[in-house]
C-alpha positions in Angstrom: -3.4 -8.2 3.9 -7.0 -7.9 2.6 -7.8 -8.4 -1.0 -9.5 -5.2 -2.3 -10.4 -6.3 -5.8 -13.8 -7.6 -6.7 -14.1 -11.2 -8.1 -13.9 -11.4 -11.9 -17.6 -12.3 -12.1 -18.6 -9.1 -10.3 -19.9 -6.1 -12.3 -21.7 -3.0 -11.1 -24.4 -1.7 -13.4 -22.8 -3.4 -16.3 -19.3 -2.0 -15.7 -16.7 -4.8 -15.7 -14.2 -5.2 -12.8 -10.9 -3.4 -13.1 -8.0 -5.2 -14.8 -5.3 -3.1 -12.9 -4.8 -1.1 -9.8 -2.5 1.9 -9.6 -0.6 3.8 -6.9 2.2 6.4 -6.9 4.6 4.5 -4.7 4.3 0.7 -4.0 5.8 0.5 -0.5 5.6 -3.3 -0.5 8.5 -3.7 -2.9 6.2 -5.6 -5.3 4.7 -8.0 -2.7 1.3 -6.4 -2.3 -1.6 -8.6 -3.5 -4.6 -6.5 -4.6 -6.2 -9.2 -6.8 -5.3 -7.5 -10.1 -2.0 -6.2 -11.6 -0.6 -3.3 -9.5 1.0 -0.5 -11.6 3.3 2.0 -9.9 6.0 4.4 -11.2 8.1 3.7 -8.1 8.5 0.7 -5.9 10.5 0.3 -2.7 10.6 -2.0 0.3 9.8 -0.1 3.5 10.6 -2.1 6.6 8.2 -2.1 9.6 9.8 -2.5 13.0 8.5 -3.1 16.5 8.9 -0.1 18.8 11.2 -2.0 21.1 13.5 -3.2 18.3 14.4 0.1 16.6 18.0 0.7 15.6 19.8 3.2 17.9 19.8 6.0 15.4 16.0 5.9 15.1 15.1 5.6 18.8 15.1 9.4 19.6 13.1 10.4 16.5 9.4 10.8 17.4 7.0 8.7 15.4 4.7 10.6 13.0 1.6 9.2 11.3 2.3 9.0 7.5 0.1 10.5 4.9 -1.3 13.9 4.0 -5.1 13.4 4.7 -5.0 15.6 7.8 -3.6 18.7 6.1 -5.8 21.8 6.2 
């Protein structure tokens, strides 16, 4: 996983680097490393599985790209 936070010595036009990062739901279960403290009102571990190793009850459900960026 890529680190997305700037080094502590970094500043942009005199603005200090962030001390915390925030998200609505931490889907890593607290394991995400973003370089600063991650604050989230909800945290859960969402398992990732290989397509050929899905449990039987999930095999017939079509995969859908998560997120809402494509809404019009």
